[in-house]
Biopython code that builds the backbone (N, CA, C, O; Angstrom):
import numpy as np
from Bio.PDB.StructureBuilder import StructureBuilder

atoms = [
    (1, "MET", "N", (-35.068, -25.715, 25.174)),
    (1, "MET", "CA", (-33.949, -25.574, 24.277)),
    (1, "MET", "C", (-32.872, -26.579, 24.671)),
    (1, "MET", "O", (-32.406, -26.590, 25.811)),
    (2, "ILE", "N", (-32.491, -27.400, 23.740)),
    (2, "ILE", "CA", (-31.472, -28.414, 23.977)),
    (2, "ILE", "C", (-30.193, -27.989, 23.265)),
    (2, "ILE", "O", (-30.201, -27.666, 22.077)),
    (3, "ILE", "N", (-29.101, -27.998, 24.012)),
    (3, "ILE", "CA", (-27.809, -27.637, 23.447)),
    (3, "ILE", "C", (-26.960, -28.899, 23.396)),
    (3, "ILE", "O", (-26.721, -29.542, 24.418)),
    (4, "ASP", "N", (-26.511, -29.243, 22.208)),
    (4, "ASP", "CA", (-25.674, -30.428, 22.082)),
    (4, "ASP", "C", (-24.198, -30.048, 22.168)),
    (4, "ASP", "O", (-23.845, -28.872, 22.247)),
    (5, "GLY", "N", (-23.358, -31.058, 22.152)),
    (5, "GLY", "CA", (-21.924, -30.840, 22.313)),
    (5, "GLY", "C", (-21.307, -30.039, 21.192)),
    (5, "GLY", "O", (-20.382, -29.262, 21.427)),
    (6, "GLN", "N", (-21.803, -30.212, 19.962)),
    (6, "GLN", "CA", (-21.246, -29.482, 18.821)),
    (6, "GLN", "C", (-21.527, -27.989, 18.934)),
    (6, "GLN", "O", (-20.675, -27.172, 18.583)),
    (7, "THR", "N", (-22.690, -27.629, 19.413)),
    (7, "THR", "CA", (-23.024, -26.212, 19.556)),
    (7, "THR", "C", (-22.132, -25.548, 20.605)),
    (7, "THR", "O", (-21.660, -24.428, 20.409)),
    (8, "ILE", "N", (-21.908, -26.236, 21.703)),
    (8, "ILE", "CA", (-21.038, -25.699, 22.743)),
    (8, "ILE", "C", (-19.605, -25.584, 22.236)),
    (8, "ILE", "O", (-18.933, -24.587, 22.498)),
    (9, "LEU", "N", (-19.136, -26.591, 21.519)),
    (9, "LEU", "CA", (-17.782, -26.561, 20.973)),
    (9, "LEU", "C", (-17.618, -25.425, 19.966)),
    (9, "LEU", "O", (-16.588, -24.752, 19.950)),
    (10, "HIS", "N", (-18.613, -25.215, 19.143)),
    (10, "HIS", "CA", (-18.563, -24.137, 18.158)),
    (10, "HIS", "C", (-18.543, -22.766, 18.849)),
    (10, "HIS", "O", (-17.782, -21.880, 18.458)),
    (11, "ALA", "N", (-19.373, -22.602, 19.864)),
    (11, "ALA", "CA", (-19.408, -21.333, 20.606)),
    (11, "ALA", "C", (-18.104, -21.101, 21.364)),
    (11, "ALA", "O", (-17.610, -19.974, 21.410)),
    (12, "ALA", "N", (-17.548, -22.140, 21.951)),
    (12, "ALA", "CA", (-16.280, -22.006, 22.666)),
    (12, "ALA", "C", (-15.144, -21.656, 21.704)),
    (12, "ALA", "O", (-14.250, -20.883, 22.046)),
    (13, "GLY", "N", (-15.183, -22.223, 20.514)),
    (13, "GLY", "CA", (-14.172, -21.903, 19.500)),
    (13, "GLY", "C", (-14.242, -20.451, 19.079)),
    (13, "GLY", "O", (-13.217, -19.779, 18.963)),
    (14, "ARG", "N", (-15.454, -19.967, 18.851)),
    (14, "ARG", "CA", (-15.610, -18.555, 18.478)),
    (14, "ARG", "C", (-15.188, -17.623, 19.611)),
    (14, "ARG", "O", (-14.562, -16.592, 19.364)),
    (15, "LEU", "N", (-15.523, -17.973, 20.837)),
    (15, "LEU", "CA", (-15.123, -17.157, 21.986)),
    (15, "LEU", "C", (-13.602, -17.137, 22.128)),
    (15, "LEU", "O", (-13.019, -16.091, 22.411)),
    (16, "THR", "N", (-12.967, -18.273, 21.934)),
    (16, "THR", "CA", (-11.512, -18.351, 22.010)),
    (16, "THR", "C", (-10.861, -17.471, 20.957)),
    (16, "THR", "O", (-9.922, -16.734, 21.258)),
    (17, "LEU", "N", (-11.347, -17.540, 19.730)),
    (17, "LEU", "CA", (-10.789, -16.720, 18.650)),
    (17, "LEU", "C", (-10.992, -15.235, 18.933)),
    (17, "LEU", "O", (-10.099, -14.428, 18.673)),
    (18, "ALA", "N", (-12.147, -14.873, 19.458)),
    (18, "ALA", "CA", (-12.414, -13.465, 19.774)),
    (18, "ALA", "C", (-11.497, -12.964, 20.885)),
    (18, "ALA", "O", (-10.986, -11.847, 20.809)),
    (19, "LEU", "N", (-11.287, -13.776, 21.911)),
    (19, "LEU", "CA", (-10.406, -13.365, 23.008)),
    (19, "LEU", "C", (-8.954, -13.255, 22.546)),
    (19, "LEU", "O", (-8.220, -12.382, 23.010)),
    (20, "LEU", "N", (-8.538, -14.132, 21.640)),
    (20, "LEU", "CA", (-7.176, -14.038, 21.120)),
    (20, "LEU", "C", (-6.995, -12.778, 20.275)),
    (20, "LEU", "O", (-5.945, -12.138, 20.332)),
    (21, "ILE", "N", (-8.003, -12.426, 19.501)),
    (21, "ILE", "CA", (-7.920, -11.190, 18.714)),
    (21, "ILE", "C", (-7.864, -9.978, 19.637)),
    (21, "ILE", "O", (-7.105, -9.041, 19.389)),
    (22, "LEU", "N", (-8.658, -9.994, 20.693)),
    (22, "LEU", "CA", (-8.623, -8.902, 21.670)),
    (22, "LEU", "C", (-7.253, -8.808, 22.342)),
    (22, "LEU", "O", (-6.742, -7.709, 22.557)),
    (23, "SER", "N", (-6.664, -9.946, 22.670)),
    (23, "SER", "CA", (-5.344, -9.961, 23.289)),
    (23, "SER", "C", (-4.275, -9.423, 22.343)),
    (23, "SER", "O", (-3.375, -8.699, 22.767)),
    (24, "ILE", "N", (-4.372, -9.774, 21.074)),
    (24, "ILE", "CA", (-3.427, -9.257, 20.085)),
    (24, "ILE", "C", (-3.569, -7.743, 19.972)),
    (24, "ILE", "O", (-2.569, -7.034, 19.865)),
    (25, "ALA", "N", (-4.797, -7.244, 19.996)),
    (25, "ALA", "CA", (-5.008, -5.793, 19.916)),
    (25, "ALA", "C", (-4.418, -5.079, 21.134)),
    (25, "ALA", "O", (-3.817, -4.014, 20.989)),
    (26, "LEU", "N", (-4.578, -5.644, 22.323)),
    (26, "LEU", "CA", (-4.014, -5.033, 23.525)),
    (26, "LEU", "C", (-2.483, -5.064, 23.513)),
    (26, "LEU", "O", (-1.834, -4.113, 23.948)),
    (27, "ALA", "N", (-1.918, -6.156, 23.016)),
    (27, "ALA", "CA", (-0.460, -6.228, 22.902)),
    (27, "ALA", "C", (0.047, -5.232, 21.855)),
    (27, "ALA", "O", (1.144, -4.690, 21.995)),
    (28, "PHE", "N", (-0.736, -4.994, 20.824)),
    (28, "PHE", "CA", (-0.348, -4.010, 19.814)),
    (28, "PHE", "C", (-0.334, -2.594, 20.403)),
    (28, "PHE", "O", (0.510, -1.773, 20.045)),
    (29, "VAL", "N", (-1.259, -2.325, 21.292)),
    (29, "VAL", "CA", (-1.261, -1.026, 21.971)),
    (29, "VAL", "C", (0.028, -0.863, 22.774)),
    (29, "VAL", "O", (0.632, 0.210, 22.760)),
    (30, "ARG", "N", (0.450, -1.906, 23.468)),
    (30, "ARG", "CA", (1.714, -1.842, 24.220)),
    (30, "ARG", "C", (2.896, -1.684, 23.263)),
    (30, "ARG", "O", (3.868, -1.002, 23.589)),
    (31, "LEU", "N", (2.821, -2.303, 22.097)),
    (31, "LEU", "CA", (3.885, -2.165, 21.107)),
    (31, "LEU", "C", (4.017, -0.724, 20.643)),
    (31, "LEU", "O", (5.131, -0.226, 20.475)),
    (32, "VAL", "N", (2.909, -0.059, 20.439)),
    (32, "VAL", "CA", (2.934, 1.316, 19.958)),
    (32, "VAL", "C", (3.351, 2.275, 21.072)),
    (32, "VAL", "O", (4.142, 3.188, 20.833)),
    (33, "ARG", "N", (2.834, 2.084, 22.273)),
    (33, "ARG", "CA", (3.081, 3.023, 23.374)),
    (33, "ARG", "C", (4.468, 2.887, 23.990)),
    (33, "ARG", "O", (4.994, 3.860, 24.530)),
    (34, "GLY", "N", (5.069, 1.707, 23.922)),
    (34, "GLY", "CA", (6.410, 1.530, 24.450)),
    (34, "GLY", "C", (6.451, 1.374, 25.951)),
    (34, "GLY", "O", (5.779, 0.469, 26.445)),
    (35, "PRO", "N", (7.138, 2.127, 26.694)),
    (35, "PRO", "CA", (7.917, 3.332, 26.422)),
    (35, "PRO", "C", (9.362, 3.044, 26.026)),
    (35, "PRO", "O", (10.029, 3.930, 25.491)),
    (36, "GLN", "N", (9.865, 1.844, 26.269)),
    (36, "GLN", "CA", (11.255, 1.550, 25.937)),
    (36, "GLN", "C", (11.313, 0.460, 24.879)),
    (36, "GLN", "O", (10.311, -0.189, 24.581)),
    (37, "ALA", "N", (12.497, 0.271, 24.320)),
    (37, "ALA", "CA", (12.672, -0.726, 23.261)),
    (37, "ALA", "C", (12.442, -2.141, 23.788)),
    (37, "ALA", "O", (11.914, -2.988, 23.068)),
    (38, "ALA", "N", (12.828, -2.403, 25.025)),
    (38, "ALA", "CA", (12.620, -3.736, 25.598)),
    (38, "ALA", "C", (11.131, -4.058, 25.712)),
    (38, "ALA", "O", (10.723, -5.195, 25.478)),
    (39, "ASP", "N", (10.320, -3.064, 26.069)),
    (39, "ASP", "CA", (8.869, -3.267, 26.134)),
    (39, "ASP", "C", (8.315, -3.608, 24.756)),
    (39, "ASP", "O", (7.435, -4.458, 24.622)),
    (40, "ARG", "N", (8.826, -2.951, 23.760)),
    (40, "ARG", "CA", (8.356, -3.205, 22.390)),
    (40, "ARG", "C", (8.747, -4.600, 21.913)),
    (40, "ARG", "O", (7.969, -5.264, 21.228)),
    (41, "ILE", "N", (9.942, -5.042, 22.270)),
    (41, "ILE", "CA", (10.373, -6.388, 21.875)),
    (41, "ILE", "C", (9.520, -7.445, 22.564)),
    (41, "ILE", "O", (9.112, -8.422, 21.936)),
    (42, "VAL", "N", (9.252, -7.256, 23.838)),
    (42, "VAL", "CA", (8.418, -8.219, 24.573)),
    (42, "VAL", "C", (7.000, -8.248, 24.007)),
    (42, "VAL", "O", (6.418, -9.322, 23.856)),
    (43, "SER", "N", (6.442, -7.085, 23.694)),
    (43, "SER", "CA", (5.080, -7.071, 23.144)),
    (43, "SER", "C", (5.045, -7.670, 21.742)),
    (43, "SER", "O", (4.058, -8.305, 21.372)),
    (44, "LEU", "N", (6.101, -7.479, 20.959)),
    (44, "LEU", "CA", (6.157, -8.103, 19.637)),
    (44, "LEU", "C", (6.238, -9.619, 19.759)),
    (44, "LEU", "O", (5.634, -10.342, 18.966)),
    (45, "ASP", "N", (6.982, -10.101, 20.748)),
    (45, "ASP", "CA", (7.051, -11.539, 20.985)),
    (45, "ASP", "C", (5.702, -12.071, 21.469)),
    (45, "ASP", "O", (5.291, -13.165, 21.082)),
    (46, "LEU", "N", (5.015, -11.301, 22.314)),
    (46, "LEU", "CA", (3.686, -11.704, 22.769)),
    (46, "LEU", "C", (2.705, -11.778, 21.599)),
    (46, "LEU", "O", (1.881, -12.690, 21.536)),
    (47, "ILE", "N", (2.790, -10.839, 20.693)),
    (47, "ILE", "CA", (1.920, -10.874, 19.509)),
    (47, "ILE", "C", (2.209, -12.121, 18.681)),
    (47, "ILE", "O", (1.288, -12.744, 18.153)),
    (48, "ALA", "N", (3.482, -12.485, 18.566)),
    (48, "ALA", "CA", (3.836, -13.688, 17.816)),
    (48, "ALA", "C", (3.273, -14.943, 18.483)),
    (48, "ALA", "O", (2.746, -15.827, 17.807)),
    (49, "VAL", "N", (3.385, -15.020, 19.801)),
    (49, "VAL", "CA", (2.851, -16.185, 20.531)),
    (49, "VAL", "C", (1.330, -16.246, 20.400)),
    (49, "VAL", "O", (0.765, -17.322, 20.205)),
    (50, "LEU", "N", (0.672, -15.099, 20.508)),
    (50, "LEU", "CA", (-0.785, -15.075, 20.369)),
    (50, "LEU", "C", (-1.225, -15.414, 18.955)),
    (50, "LEU", "O", (-2.281, -16.016, 18.763)),
    (51, "THR", "N", (-0.433, -15.038, 17.969)),
    (51, "THR", "CA", (-0.755, -15.395, 16.585)),
    (51, "THR", "C", (-0.641, -16.902, 16.377)),
    (51, "THR", "O", (-1.470, -17.501, 15.691)),
    (52, "VAL", "N", (0.381, -17.514, 16.966)),
    (52, "VAL", "CA", (0.515, -18.973, 16.882)),
    (52, "VAL", "C", (-0.672, -19.646, 17.580)),
    (52, "VAL", "O", (-1.209, -20.634, 17.080)),
    (53, "ALA", "N", (-1.074, -19.116, 18.721)),
    (53, "ALA", "CA", (-2.235, -19.668, 19.427)),
    (53, "ALA", "C", (-3.502, -19.491, 18.590)),
    (53, "ALA", "O", (-4.345, -20.387, 18.540)),
    (54, "PHE", "N", (-3.634, -18.343, 17.939)),
    (54, "PHE", "CA", (-4.796, -18.112, 17.091)),
    (54, "PHE", "C", (-4.822, -19.100, 15.926)),
    (54, "PHE", "O", (-5.873, -19.653, 15.601)),
    (55, "LEU", "N", (-3.670, -19.319, 15.299)),
    (55, "LEU", "CA", (-3.623, -20.274, 14.188)),
    (55, "LEU", "C", (-3.964, -21.684, 14.655)),
    (55, "LEU", "O", (-4.644, -22.427, 13.948)),
    (56, "GLY", "N", (-3.492, -22.053, 15.846)),
    (56, "GLY", "CA", (-3.834, -23.372, 16.381)),
    (56, "GLY", "C", (-5.313, -23.498, 16.704)),
    (56, "GLY", "O", (-5.936, -24.518, 16.409)),
    (57, "ALA", "N", (-5.872, -22.463, 17.311)),
    (57, "ALA", "CA", (-7.304, -22.491, 17.640)),
    (57, "ALA", "C", (-8.151, -22.479, 16.375)),
    (57, "ALA", "O", (-9.187, -23.140, 16.308)),
    (58, "TYR", "N", (-7.712, -21.729, 15.380)),
    (58, "TYR", "CA", (-8.473, -21.695, 14.131)),
    (58, "TYR", "C", (-8.389, -23.033, 13.398)),
    (58, "TYR", "O", (-9.344, -23.438, 12.736)),
    (59, "ALA", "N", (-7.247, -23.721, 13.513)),
    (59, "ALA", "CA", (-7.125, -25.051, 12.909)),
    (59, "ALA", "C", (-8.105, -26.027, 13.550)),
    (59, "ALA", "O", (-8.704, -26.852, 12.862)),
    (60, "VAL", "N", (-8.265, -25.932, 14.861)),
    (60, "VAL", "CA", (-9.232, -26.797, 15.555)),
    (60, "VAL", "C", (-10.657, -26.398, 15.186)),
    (60, "VAL", "O", (-11.511, -27.252, 14.948)),
    (61, "HIS", "N", (-10.904, -25.089, 15.140)),
    (61, "HIS", "CA", (-12.251, -24.602, 14.860)),
    (61, "HIS", "C", (-12.698, -24.956, 13.437)),
    (61, "HIS", "O", (-13.846, -25.345, 13.220)),
    (62, "SER", "N", (-11.793, -24.821, 12.483)),
    (62, "SER", "CA", (-12.159, -25.081, 11.086)),
    (62, "SER", "C", (-11.907, -26.522, 10.655)),
    (62, "SER", "O", (-12.259, -26.915, 9.543)),
    (63, "LYS", "N", (-11.297, -27.305, 11.541)),
    (63, "LYS", "CA", (-10.965, -28.710, 11.251)),
    (63, "LYS", "C", (-10.061, -28.831, 10.022)),
    (63, "LYS", "O", (-10.209, -29.741, 9.207)),
    (64, "GLU", "N", (-9.132, -27.897, 9.914)),
    (64, "GLU", "CA", (-8.184, -27.858, 8.796)),
    (64, "GLU", "C", (-6.777, -27.903, 9.375)),
    (64, "GLU", "O", (-6.348, -26.958, 10.037)),
    (65, "SER", "N", (-6.060, -28.987, 9.132)),
    (65, "SER", "CA", (-4.753, -29.165, 9.770)),
    (65, "SER", "C", (-3.634, -28.367, 9.096)),
    (65, "SER", "O", (-2.531, -28.295, 9.637)),
    (66, "ALA", "N", (-3.885, -27.781, 7.955)),
    (66, "ALA", "CA", (-2.846, -27.010, 7.276)),
    (66, "ALA", "C", (-2.430, -25.785, 8.089)),
    (66, "ALA", "O", (-1.294, -25.324, 7.976)),
    (67, "PHE", "N", (-3.327, -25.266, 8.895)),
    (67, "PHE", "CA", (-2.994, -24.097, 9.711)),
    (67, "PHE", "C", (-1.977, -24.434, 10.801)),
    (67, "PHE", "O", (-1.254, -23.553, 11.266)),
    (68, "LEU", "N", (-1.917, -25.689, 11.205)),
    (68, "LEU", "CA", (-0.924, -26.089, 12.200)),
    (68, "LEU", "C", (0.485, -26.022, 11.621)),
    (68, "LEU", "O", (1.426, -25.645, 12.319)),
    (69, "ASP", "N", (0.635, -26.388, 10.341)),
    (69, "ASP", "CA", (1.941, -26.266, 9.690)),
    (69, "ASP", "C", (2.369, -24.808, 9.612)),
    (69, "ASP", "O", (3.532, -24.479, 9.843)),
    (70, "VAL", "N", (1.431, -23.949, 9.288)),
    (70, "VAL", "CA", (1.726, -22.512, 9.231)),
    (70, "VAL", "C", (2.103, -22.000, 10.616)),
    (70, "VAL", "O", (3.018, -21.188, 10.747)),
    (71, "ALA", "N", (1.413, -22.463, 11.641)),
    (71, "ALA", "CA", (1.697, -22.025, 13.007)),
    (71, "ALA", "C", (3.103, -22.444, 13.438)),
    (71, "ALA", "O", (3.808, -21.667, 14.082)),
    (72, "ILE", "N", (3.510, -23.646, 13.094)),
    (72, "ILE", "CA", (4.847, -24.119, 13.458)),
    (72, "ILE", "C", (5.919, -23.287, 12.747)),
    (72, "ILE", "O", (6.896, -22.865, 13.366)),
    (73, "ALA", "N", (5.733, -23.058, 11.455)),
    (73, "ALA", "CA", (6.705, -22.260, 10.699)),
    (73, "ALA", "C", (6.764, -20.832, 11.233)),
    (73, "ALA", "O", (7.848, -20.264, 11.364)),
    (74, "TYR", "N", (5.620, -20.258, 11.538)),
    (74, "TYR", "CA", (5.589, -18.894, 12.068)),
    (74, "TYR", "C", (6.256, -18.817, 13.439)),
    (74, "TYR", "O", (6.938, -17.838, 13.742)),
    (75, "ALA", "N", (6.065, -19.834, 14.264)),
    (75, "ALA", "CA", (6.681, -19.849, 15.593)),
    (75, "ALA", "C", (8.204, -19.875, 15.482)),
    (75, "ALA", "O", (8.892, -19.192, 16.240)),
    (76, "LEU", "N", (8.728, -20.653, 14.548)),
    (76, "LEU", "CA", (10.175, -20.706, 14.373)),
    (76, "LEU", "C", (10.729, -19.369, 13.892)),
    (76, "LEU", "O", (11.753, -18.905, 14.395)),
    (77, "ILE", "N", (10.070, -18.755, 12.934)),
    (77, "ILE", "CA", (10.524, -17.469, 12.406)),
    (77, "ILE", "C", (10.405, -16.380, 13.482)),
    (77, "ILE", "O", (11.298, -15.543, 13.614)),
    (78, "ALA", "N", (9.332, -16.389, 14.231)),
    (78, "ALA", "CA", (9.135, -15.383, 15.277)),
    (78, "ALA", "C", (10.181, -15.521, 16.377)),
    (78, "ALA", "O", (10.654, -14.520, 16.915)),
    (79, "PHE", "N", (10.542, -16.752, 16.711)),
    (79, "PHE", "CA", (11.578, -16.967, 17.719)),
    (79, "PHE", "C", (12.909, -16.394, 17.256)),
    (79, "PHE", "O", (13.601, -15.718, 18.018)),
    (80, "LEU", "N", (13.263, -16.663, 16.014)),
    (80, "LEU", "CA", (14.521, -16.127, 15.493)),
    (80, "LEU", "C", (14.496, -14.608, 15.434)),
    (80, "LEU", "O", (15.511, -13.963, 15.698)),
    (81, "GLY", "N", (13.354, -14.029, 15.091)),
    (81, "GLY", "CA", (13.233, -12.574, 15.072)),
    (81, "GLY", "C", (13.383, -11.966, 16.448)),
    (81, "GLY", "O", (14.015, -10.920, 16.597)),
    (82, "THR", "N", (12.812, -12.604, 17.455)),
    (82, "THR", "CA", (12.924, -12.103, 18.822)),
    (82, "THR", "C", (14.368, -12.178, 19.311)),
    (82, "THR", "O", (14.853, -11.251, 19.959)),
    (83, "VAL", "N", (15.044, -13.262, 19.005)),
    (83, "VAL", "CA", (16.450, -13.393, 19.404)),
    (83, "VAL", "C", (17.289, -12.337, 18.703)),
    (83, "VAL", "O", (18.153, -11.726, 19.332)),
    (84, "ALA", "N", (17.057, -12.110, 17.426)),
    (84, "ALA", "CA", (17.821, -11.111, 16.681)),
    (84, "ALA", "C", (17.586, -9.705, 17.229)),
    (84, "ALA", "O", (18.538, -8.942, 17.397)),
    (85, "LEU", "N", (16.337, -9.357, 17.507)),
    (85, "LEU", "CA", (16.056, -8.039, 18.072)),
    (85, "LEU", "C", (16.658, -7.864, 19.459)),
    (85, "LEU", "O", (17.136, -6.780, 19.795)),
    (86, "SER", "N", (16.641, -8.905, 20.257)),
    (86, "SER", "CA", (17.219, -8.827, 21.601)),
    (86, "SER", "C", (18.729, -8.651, 21.539)),
    (86, "SER", "O", (19.299, -7.869, 22.300)),
    (87, "ARG", "N", (19.374, -9.376, 20.634)),
    (87, "ARG", "CA", (20.824, -9.216, 20.480)),
    (87, "ARG", "C", (21.164, -7.817, 19.975)),
    (87, "ARG", "O", (22.146, -7.216, 20.411)),
    (88, "PHE", "N", (20.357, -7.306, 19.064)),
    (88, "PHE", "CA", (20.583, -5.949, 18.569)),
    (88, "PHE", "C", (20.455, -4.934, 19.694)),
    (88, "PHE", "O", (21.274, -4.022, 19.805)),
    (89, "LEU", "N", (19.436, -5.084, 20.526)),
    (89, "LEU", "CA", (19.245, -4.174, 21.654)),
    (89, "LEU", "C", (20.404, -4.281, 22.638)),
    (89, "LEU", "O", (20.873, -3.267, 23.155)),
    (90, "LEU", "N", (20.867, -5.493, 22.897)),
    (90, "LEU", "CA", (21.987, -5.692, 23.818)),
    (90, "LEU", "C", (23.258, -5.047, 23.270)),
    (90, "LEU", "O", (23.991, -4.393, 24.013)),
    (91, "ARG", "N", (23.518, -5.225, 21.994)),
    (91, "ARG", "CA", (24.719, -4.626, 21.387)),
    (91, "ARG", "C", (24.641, -3.108, 21.381)),
    (91, "ARG", "O", (25.641, -2.434, 21.629)),
    (92, "SER", "N", (23.471, -2.569, 21.102)),
    (92, "SER", "CA", (23.357, -1.111, 21.073)),
    (92, "SER", "C", (23.550, -0.524, 22.471)),
    (92, "SER", "O", (24.083, 0.578, 22.605)),
    (93, "ARG", "N", (23.131, -1.228, 23.497)),
    (93, "ARG", "CA", (23.351, -0.750, 24.870)),
    (93, "ARG", "C", (24.822, -0.834, 25.252)),
    (93, "ARG", "O", (25.342, 0.057, 25.923)),
    (94, "LYS", "N", (25.503, -1.912, 24.824)),
    (94, "LYS", "CA", (26.919, -2.056, 25.144)),
    (94, "LYS", "C", (27.738, -0.966, 24.475)),
    (94, "LYS", "O", (28.640, -0.402, 25.095)),
    (95, "THR", "N", (27.440, -0.661, 23.222)),
    (95, "THR", "CA", (28.221, 0.360, 22.528)),
    (95, "THR", "C", (27.955, 1.746, 23.100)),
    (95, "THR", "O", (28.857, 2.583, 23.114)),
    (96, "SER", "N", (26.752, 2.005, 23.567)),
    (96, "SER", "CA", (26.482, 3.315, 24.168)),
    (96, "SER", "C", (27.152, 3.457, 25.529)),
    (96, "SER", "O", (27.486, 4.571, 25.932)),
    (97, "GLU", "N", (27.355, 2.353, 26.247)),
    (97, "GLU", "CA", (28.032, 2.403, 27.539)),
    (97, "GLU", "C", (29.542, 2.528, 27.379)),
    (97, "GLU", "O", (30.203, 3.107, 28.240)),
    (98, "GLU", "N", (30.103, 1.993, 26.286)),
    (98, "GLU", "CA", (31.544, 2.002, 26.091)),
    (98, "GLU", "C", (32.064, 3.328, 25.559)),
    (98, "GLU", "O", (33.261, 3.593, 25.675)),
    (99, "LYS", "N", (31.233, 4.157, 24.990)),
    (99, "LYS", "CA", (31.687, 5.422, 24.428)),
    (99, "LYS", "C", (32.117, 6.359, 25.548)),
    (99, "LYS", "O", (31.388, 6.543, 26.523)),
    (100, "PRO", "N", (33.317, 6.959, 25.408)),
    (100, "PRO", "CA", (33.731, 7.915, 26.431)),
    (100, "PRO", "C", (32.948, 9.219, 26.278)),
    (100, "PRO", "O", (32.462, 9.536, 25.192)),
    (101, "PRO", "N", (32.833, 9.957, 27.354)),
    (101, "PRO", "CA", (32.098, 11.224, 27.252)),
    (101, "PRO", "C", (32.851, 12.202, 26.356)),
    (101, "PRO", "O", (34.082, 12.227, 26.346)),
    (102, "GLN", "N", (32.115, 12.993, 25.617)),
    (102, "GLN", "CA", (32.696, 13.976, 24.708)),
    (102, "GLN", "C", (33.302, 15.123, 25.491)),
    (102, "GLN", "O", (32.679, 15.662, 26.405)),
    (103, "GLU", "N", (34.529, 15.496, 25.123)),
    (103, "GLU", "CA", (35.149, 16.645, 25.762)),
    (103, "GLU", "C", (34.711, 17.913, 25.058)),
    (103, "GLU", "O", (34.561, 17.949, 23.837)),
    (104, "GLU", "N", (34.512, 18.942, 25.846)),
    (104, "GLU", "CA", (34.090, 20.209, 25.268)),
    (104, "GLU", "C", (35.295, 20.922, 24.668)),
    (104, "GLU", "O", (36.378, 20.920, 25.253)),
    (105, "ASN", "N", (35.108, 21.521, 23.520)),
    (105, "ASN", "CA", (36.169, 22.308, 22.901)),
    (105, "ASN", "C", (36.264, 23.667, 23.587)),
    (105, "ASN", "O", (35.256, 24.346, 23.783)),
    (106, "ARG", "N", (37.471, 24.051, 23.945)),
    (106, "ARG", "CA", (37.657, 25.316, 24.663)),
    (106, "ARG", "C", (38.151, 26.372, 23.765)),
    (106, "ARG", "O", (38.365, 27.503, 24.200)),
]
sb = StructureBuilder()
sb.init_structure("model")
sb.init_model(0)
sb.init_chain("A")
sb.init_seg("    ")
for serial, (resi, resn, name, xyz) in enumerate(atoms, 1):
    if name == "N":
        sb.init_residue(resn, " ", resi, " ")
    sb.init_atom(name, np.array(xyz, "f"), 0.0, 1.0, " ", f" {name:<3s}", serial, name[0])
structure = sb.get_structure()
């Protein structure tokens, strides 16, 4: 049995795509389980990075460069979403720390 370079490249591409899908599924489990909001934000960012990697690997595998444009646009949007969620989490923590304790009515 003779294996040429194209067969190895095709198999490596499929293995890469499968491992990226598995990684996205594991990050999704962390997104659902939490336990805190910061963990969820980090796992959502990891899913975004893995999706960009998947789009790049799929562009190489399918020899279609249009997926690279989609990957770049998605990376920019995902970055802005992560920054927005992080700022929201930071603000919500600051406001909860600044509130004085409630006095009991006597």
